Structures are given as C-alpha cells and as structure tokens.
C-alpha positions in Angstrom: -58.3 19.7 31.2 -57.5 21.8 34.3 -55.1 24.7 33.9 -52.4 25.1 36.6 -53.0 28.5 38.0 -50.2 29.0 40.4 -46.8 27.6 41.5 -45.3 28.3 44.9 -41.8 27.4 46.0 -41.8 26.1 49.6 -39.0 27.6 51.7 -36.2 25.1 52.3 -32.6 25.4 53.1 -30.4 25.0 50.0 -26.7 25.0 49.6 -25.4 28.3 48.2 -24.2 28.0 44.6 -25.9 24.7 44.2 -27.7 23.4 41.1 -30.6 25.6 39.7 -33.7 23.9 41.1 -36.2 24.2 43.9 -36.1 21.5 46.6 -39.9 21.4 46.2 -42.8 23.3 44.7 -46.5 23.4 45.5 -49.0 23.4 42.7 -52.6 23.5 44.0 -52.6 20.9 46.8 -49.7 18.9 45.3 -46.1 19.2 46.5 -43.4 18.0 44.1 -40.1 17.2 45.8 -37.0 17.3 43.5 -34.6 14.3 43.4 -32.9 13.7 46.8 -29.7 11.9 47.2 -27.3 11.2 50.1 -26.2 14.7 50.6 -25.5 16.7 53.8 -26.9 20.1 54.7 -24.3 21.9 52.5 -25.2 19.8 49.4 -22.1 17.6 49.6 -22.5 13.9 48.6 -22.1 11.6 51.6 -20.9 8.2 50.3 -21.8 5.0 52.1 -23.5 1.6 51.6 -26.6 1.4 49.5 -28.7 1.3 52.7 -27.0 4.3 54.2 -27.4 6.4 51.1 -31.0 5.4 50.7 -31.8 6.2 54.3 -30.1 9.6 54.1 -32.0 10.4 50.9 -35.3 9.5 52.6 -34.3 11.6 55.6 -33.8 14.6 53.2 -37.2 13.9 51.6 -38.9 13.9 55.1 -37.2 17.1 56.0 -38.4 18.8 52.8 -41.9 17.5 53.1 -42.0 18.8 56.7 -41.3 22.3 55.5 -44.5 22.0 53.4 -46.5 20.6 56.4 -46.5 17.1 55.0 -45.0 13.7 55.8 -44.2 10.4 54.0 -47.8 9.3 54.7 -48.9 12.1 52.2 -46.7 10.8 49.4 -48.8 9.6 46.4 -46.0 9.0 43.8 -42.4 7.8 44.2 -39.8 7.7 41.5 -36.6 5.9 42.6 -33.3 5.5 40.9 -30.9 2.7 41.8 -27.3 2.5 40.6 -27.2 -1.4 40.6 -29.7 -4.2 40.1 -28.0 -6.0 43.1 -29.6 -3.4 45.4 -33.2 -4.0 44.4 -33.9 -6.5 47.2 -32.5 -4.1 49.8 -34.4 -1.3 48.2 -37.7 -3.1 48.5 -37.0 -4.1 52.2 -36.1 -0.6 53.2 -38.9 1.0 51.2 -41.5 -1.0 53.3 -40.1 0.6 56.4 -40.9 4.1 55.1 -44.1 3.6 53.1 -47.1 1.7 54.3 -50.5 0.8 52.8 -52.1 2.2 50.9 -48.8 2.4 49.1 -48.0 5.3 46.7 -47.7 4.7 43.0 -44.1 3.9 42.2 -41.6 3.8 39.4 -38.1 2.3 39.9 -35.3 2.8 37.4 -32.1 0.8 37.7 -28.6 1.5 36.2 -29.2 5.2 35.6 -26.9 6.9 38.1 -23.4 6.3 36.9 -20.8 5.9 39.6 -21.4 9.0 41.7 -24.6 7.9 43.6 -26.1 4.6 44.7 -29.6 5.9 45.1 -31.8 8.9 44.4 -35.6 9.5 44.9 -38.2 12.1 44.0 -41.7 12.2 45.3 -45.1 13.9 44.8 -47.2 14.4 47.9 -50.8 15.5 48.5 -52.4 16.2 51.9 -54.2 13.1 53.1 -51.9 10.8 51.1 -52.9 7.9 48.7 -56.3 6.4 48.7 -57.1 3.1 46.9 -58.5 3.7 43.4 
C-alpha cells in the first residue's frame, strides 16, 4: 500500500466566510475537486432549470481544474448528485457534451439534495486523463 506523502491546496478564489473546505487539493498527481453546485463567484446559489444548474456547476469545475493546469479531459472519476429522478435523461444528455471517450468512471446518486439544489458534482482528475483498463 502506498502512503500519501503530501497534500497541496491549489489556489482558487473562494467566498469569504464560506464553508470550511478547499475547492480542490492535489495529492501526488491527482487533483480532487470538492462538490460544485450552481453558485456564483461569491458562493451564492444561482437557481435555475436543471440544465442551467448543471451547466453552471460544470463551469465551476472547469474553472477550478484550470487553476491546477487541468481540464475536463483529465477527469478520471465523476460523482454526481441529482435532486430528482426526472432529470436523469437530461443529465446523461448534457454529460456527453462535457465528457468524451474514454469516459471517466462515474457514480450518480439521485434524491439526495433536498430542495436547495438540483445538481452537484465532484471530480477527481489526473494529468493525461482516463485510459481504458
């Protein structure tokens, strides 16, 4: 088993007084991006349709990855959280616009967000992205 030797926070803009977490951390070559929702640059939730909230969330992920010198093509793991089962088809359609083959590993949970959000996503990235197993 390999021991994790170091953890480095990647510098990102974060709202003052926001929740106690890092937008992302780098461990070895991996970058772990914390859950991103439809929020503006000050951390305020921006409500909209499922599609609008998902696209804003992914825009936030892209921005955070860019601070680490990475892009969505480097994402190897995606965990998504949908508020409603009815949004699954839209989720899969939009997902294909952002992630292409070889697709990252993926977990999707439904009905776990309450009424505050329609969508949230966290990702793990590695330079060079996913490769077929």
